[in-house]
C-alpha positions in Angstrom: 91.6 69.7 77.4 88.9 68.1 76.6 87.2 65.3 79.3 83.6 67.0 78.5 83.4 67.3 75.0 80.8 68.1 73.6 78.7 66.9 76.6 75.2 68.6 77.6 75.5 70.2 81.5 72.8 71.4 83.4 74.4 73.5 86.6 71.9 74.6 88.7 72.7 77.8 91.4 75.5 78.2 88.9 75.5 82.1 89.0 78.1 82.6 92.0 80.3 80.4 94.4 81.2 76.8 93.4 78.4 76.4 90.7 79.8 79.2 88.5 83.5 78.0 89.2 82.2 74.5 87.6 80.8 76.4 84.8 84.1 77.6 84.0 85.9 74.4 84.5 83.1 72.6 81.9 83.6 75.6 80.0 87.1 74.8 79.5 86.8 71.1 79.6 84.4 71.5 75.8 81.0 70.9 77.5 78.2 73.0 76.0 76.3 74.7 79.9 72.9 75.6 80.7 73.6 77.1 84.3 70.7 78.5 87.0 70.0 81.1 89.2 67.7 83.2 90.7 69.4 86.5 91.4 68.6 89.4 88.3 72.4 91.1 89.2 73.7 87.6 89.4 72.1 86.2 86.6 73.3 89.0 84.5 77.3 89.3 85.7 77.1 85.7 85.1 76.0 85.7 81.5 78.2 88.5 81.1 81.4 86.1 82.3 80.2 82.7 80.8 79.4 84.5 77.0 76.5 83.9 75.3 77.1 80.4 74.1 76.2 79.8 77.6 72.2 79.8 78.2 71.6 81.2 81.8 67.9 80.7 83.5 66.0 82.1 86.5 64.8 79.1 88.2 63.2 79.2 91.7 64.7 76.0 93.4 61.7 76.0 95.7 59.1 75.4 93.1 58.2 72.6 91.9 56.5 74.2 88.6 60.1 75.8 88.6 61.5 73.0 88.1 59.4 71.1 85.7 59.6 73.8 83.4 63.3 74.1 83.9 63.6 70.5 82.2 61.6 71.5 79.5 64.3 74.2 78.7 66.7 71.8 78.7 65.2 69.4 76.5 64.2 72.2 73.8 68.2 73.5 73.8 69.9 70.2 74.1 67.1 67.4 73.4 68.8 65.4 75.9 71.6 66.3 79.3 75.0 64.1 79.8 75.5 65.7 83.1 74.0 67.6 85.9 74.8 69.3 89.1 72.4 69.7 91.8 74.1 72.7 93.2 71.1 75.2 94.1 70.8 75.4 98.3 70.7 77.8 100.9 72.9 77.6 104.0 70.8 79.2 107.1 72.2 78.2 110.6 70.3 79.3 113.6 69.3 77.5 117.6 66.2 75.1 117.0 63.9 77.3 119.2 64.0 80.4 116.0 63.2 77.8 113.8 59.7 78.1 112.6 57.4 75.9 110.1 57.8 78.3 107.4 61.8 78.7 107.5 61.9 74.6 107.9 59.8 73.8 104.7 61.6 76.4 102.8 64.7 75.1 103.5 63.4 71.4 102.5 62.0 73.1 99.5 65.2 74.7 98.1 67.6 71.9 99.0 65.7 68.6 98.8 62.3 69.3 97.3 64.1 71.0 93.8 66.3 68.8 93.3 64.1 65.7 93.6 61.4 67.3 91.6 64.0 68.4 88.9 65.6 65.3 88.8 62.1 63.5 88.2 61.3 66.1 85.6 64.7 65.1 83.6 64.2 61.5 83.5 62.8 61.6 80.1 65.5 63.8 79.2 68.6 62.5 80.1 71.0 60.8 78.4 72.3 57.1 78.8 74.2 57.1 80.5 73.8 60.0 81.9 76.1 61.5 85.4 74.2 63.5 88.4 76.6 65.0 91.1 74.8 66.3 94.1 76.1 69.0 96.5 75.8 67.7 100.1 78.0 69.0 102.7 80.5 67.3 105.4 77.4 68.8 107.8 75.8 65.4 107.1 78.6 63.8 109.3 79.2 66.5 111.6 77.4 67.5 114.9 77.3 71.2 114.3 75.5 73.6 116.8 72.7 75.7 114.5 72.9 73.3 111.9 70.0 70.7 112.6 68.0 71.7 109.6 70.9 72.4 107.5 72.4 69.7 108.2 69.0 67.3 107.4 68.5 68.9 104.4 71.8 67.5 103.0 71.5 64.3 105.0 68.4 64.0 103.0 70.3 64.9 100.0 72.8 61.9 100.4 71.1 59.2 101.0 68.7 60.9 97.4 72.1 59.8 96.0 72.8 56.1 96.9 68.3 55.0 96.5 68.6 56.8 93.3 71.6 55.1 92.0 70.0 52.3 92.7 66.3 53.0 91.1 68.0 55.0 88.1 70.8 53.0 87.0 69.3 50.6 85.1 68.6 53.7 82.7 71.8 54.6 82.6 71.7 57.3 84.9 74.7 57.5 87.9 74.2 59.5 90.8 77.0 61.0 93.2 77.3 63.4 95.7 80.3 65.8 96.7 80.7 67.3 100.6 82.4 70.3 101.0 83.7 71.2 103.7 84.0 75.1 104.6 84.5 76.9 101.3 85.2 80.6 100.3 82.2 81.7 98.7 79.6 84.1 99.2 77.1 81.8 100.7 79.2 82.0 104.3 78.2 86.2 103.6 74.8 85.2 103.9 74.5 83.4 106.8 73.7 86.3 109.1 76.9 86.9 111.2 77.5 90.1 112.0 80.4 92.1 110.9 82.0 92.1 114.3 81.8 88.2 114.4 82.4 86.9 111.5 86.4 87.4 111.7 86.3 85.9 114.8 83.8 83.1 113.1 86.3 82.6 110.3 89.0 81.5 112.7 87.1 79.3 114.8 86.2 77.5 111.6 90.2 77.5 110.7 91.0 76.2 113.5 89.4 73.0 112.8 90.9 71.7 110.0 93.7 70.6 109.7 94.9 72.0 106.2 94.6 75.0 108.1 92.3 76.9 105.5 89.5 77.4 104.1 88.6 75.2 100.5 88.5 77.2 97.2 85.6 77.0 95.0 87.8 75.4 92.5 89.3 72.9 94.0 85.5 71.4 95.0 84.9 72.1 91.0 87.2 69.3 90.4 85.9 66.9 92.2 82.1 67.7 90.5 84.2 67.5 87.1 85.6 64.6 87.6 82.6 63.0 88.6 80.6 64.3 85.9 83.1 62.6 83.6 83.2 59.0 81.6 86.3 59.0 84.0 84.2 58.4 87.0 81.9 55.9 84.6 82.6 53.1 87.7 81.5 55.3 90.6 77.9 55.1 91.3 76.1 56.4 94.7 79.8 57.3 96.3 80.8 60.4 97.9 83.4 62.8 97.8 84.1 65.0 100.7 86.5 67.7 99.8 87.0 69.3 103.3 90.8 69.9 104.1 90.7 67.0 106.7 87.5 68.3 108.7 86.6 65.3 109.0 89.7 63.7 111.1 89.0 66.4 113.7 85.3 64.0 114.6 
């Protein structure tokens, strides 16, 4: 298939989970791909799986300087970029009284500041037309306990998908968001939930999903693929919710 034939693409946080699966699907659809990550083992594993034609770069989403360097690397490699999936992020859930200024700032740095300044740095690099997809979350719409800061970061990102759509459309850059519900990815292993309670949490989450299961990275990646492709060229500032019906319960 060739829905992205020849398109020059960038996927941040592309070495595991939804990002890695999106890279697989982009490649299968004929795209050229750059992925980023921060973990050396994940970077090496992604390079081995995706092949030598894919550029795998280390880029810390919390660092504005690293985002500027990433944009320079994209320009040097491609000249211009046709589609970007801003997927890098962290998910920290904890009670409001446990947050410190440092952990609060880190969540916003990785989930909001980094993507914003990467977009800014890519402005001279975007082709016309170009597509940007932001990975937000249904947590924007759900008042989940312990998700105050995480949800706020994703709400900020969703807002940017609309405001920047208006601002950048004249440059040929359209921006959309994909908002996953609970997805079976390594992210859930990073929430700090003790093993003894992980199965209980897993079951509680499934009970909240009308489809009766977690989503898969493949299902989310298909939505990203649509938004990155020319099939969605009249889709601007929109949000695709991929959640197994989770929002039906709110």
